[in-house]
N, C-alpha and C positions, 0 to 999 in steps of 0.2 A: 334412022337409022343408026345410023354410024354412031351418034353423037352419046347414044347409049350405050354400044360393044364398044368403041374403043377404049373405055378405060377395063374394062373387063380381059379383052383383050391380051391387053398391056401388060394388066397384071399377073395374069397365066404366063405370059411371056418370062415377067421377070422370076415368077418361081423354076419355070426348066430352067433359067440361066443360073438359078442358085442351087439347084439338083446338080448340074452339069458341072457349077464350080465349085461340088461338094466332092463330088466324082473325079475329077481333075487332081485334087488335093491329096485325096486319098490314093489316086495313081502313085502322084509325085513321091509321095511321104514312103511306099512299098519299093520307089527306083533308089531314093537317098537311102534306104537303109541296107538296099541290094551292095551300092556301090559302096557305103560304110565297110560292109562286110568284106568285099572282096578285098579292099586296101589292107585292112587287117590281115587276110591270108596274103597278100602280096608283102607286108611286112615282115610274116614268119620270116622270111629268107634271112633280110636282112639282119633280125634279130640274132639267128643262129651262127649268121659269119660274124655278128659283134662278139657275141656267145664267146666264141670258138675262137676269137682271135685273144680273148679275156684271158682263155685258158692256157692258149699256146705261150703267153704272154708269163703267164702263173712259172709254165712249163721251164721257159726261158731264164727267169727270173732264180729260181728251182738249184737251176745249171751252173748259174752263174755264183752264187752263194757255194756249191757242193765246187765249183771251184776252187774257191778261194780257201774253202777248208784242205781241199789236196795240197795246195803250192804254200798253206802254210804252216802246215799239221805234218810233219818227218812220219813218214811210213803209213799213212795212213789213205796211200794211194788205193788198194786192195779194200780197202773197207768202204771208202766213197765212191769205187766202182760198182760193188753191188748193191750200195746205195740208189745210187745212179740208175742201174737196171730196174730195180724194183719202182724207182719213180716214174721212169718211162712207161713202164707196164701200166703204173695204175693209172698215166692220162691214155694211152693210147684206150687204156678201156672206156673211158672218164670220154673222152672224145667221141668213140664208137657208140655209146649208150646215147650221148647229148644226139649227135646226130642220127640214130634208130626213133630217140622220144621225138626232135621236129619234125622225121616224117611221118611218124605216126600223127603228131597235133596237126600238120598240114591235112594230111589225110583224110580224119578224122572230121577236121571244120570244114573241107570240099563238100563231104558227103551231108554235113549237116545243112551248109549251104545250098547245097542242089536240092535236097528236101525241103527244105525253106523256099526254095524258088518255086519247085513244083507247086507244094501248099500256099503259096501266095498266088502265083498263077492262075490255081483255082478256085479262091480266094474272089480275086479277079475277074475273073470269068463269069462267077456267080452272080458278083455284085453289078455285074454289066446288063445281063440277063433281067436281075429286078429294077433296076433302073429303067431298063427298054420299056418293059412292061410299065412300070409307074409312070412312066414318059407319055406313053399310050394311055393310059386312063386317065391322066389329064389332061391330055388332051381331048379324047371323049367327053371330060366333065366342061371343058373350056365352051365346045361345042353345042350342049346341053345347055349352056350357064348362058350363051349368045343367044341361042333358040327362045328360052323363056324370057328374057331379057327381051327379045324382038315379040316376043307374044304380050310380056306387060306393055309393052311403045304400041303395038297396036290397040291394044285394050285401050289404053288410055285416049290414041286420039278419034277411036270409036266416041269413048266417055264425052271427051271433048267435042265430038260433032253433036253427039246428044244436047250435051247442055247450052249449045250454040241452037240450035234447034229450038229445045224448050223456053230458052232466051227471048229467041226470034218471036215464039209464040206469043210468049207474055208480052213481049213489048207490041205486037199486033193487036193482044185483047185489049191491053193498055191506049194503044192509040181508039180502036174502036170504040173502046168504053169511056173515054175522050169526047169521040166525036158526036155519041150518044149525047151526051151532056150538054154538049154547045149546040146541040138543034134540037 
């Protein structure tokens, strides 16, 4: 009987493997997206630091410019000092806002990622449940298919036995007819 059911079993096993591979691909895709998202959030600190250094370099360059004016223009010291204080206030304001902006971006991004992680976890759980149900139904279908194939095989064997019996009877009748003609 195995000669009829082996291809059926093999086909169903291949189908189950394809379903499981698809499931693994989806899970790996979600994990990859989570890794990329985490890398993005982790890079925010580096971005903030680089931008802060750029702002501080701009401040230093501006101070150097003011120093050059102060040293080359007689009597400009008081005015340059006022400009320097105004520039320092603006740069401090800019740096505070910059830090607050990045803090808010990171917080909002982390909250969004947490919500995304929660949503994808729910999605993966639901997918796992659905795939488990599909695999169970698939195994039931395999069992029914094997049972049907075995029934067909049994019927074929019965028909073959009946055909052999009829052939034996025909041969017997032919032999009796041959003997009657010879006698």
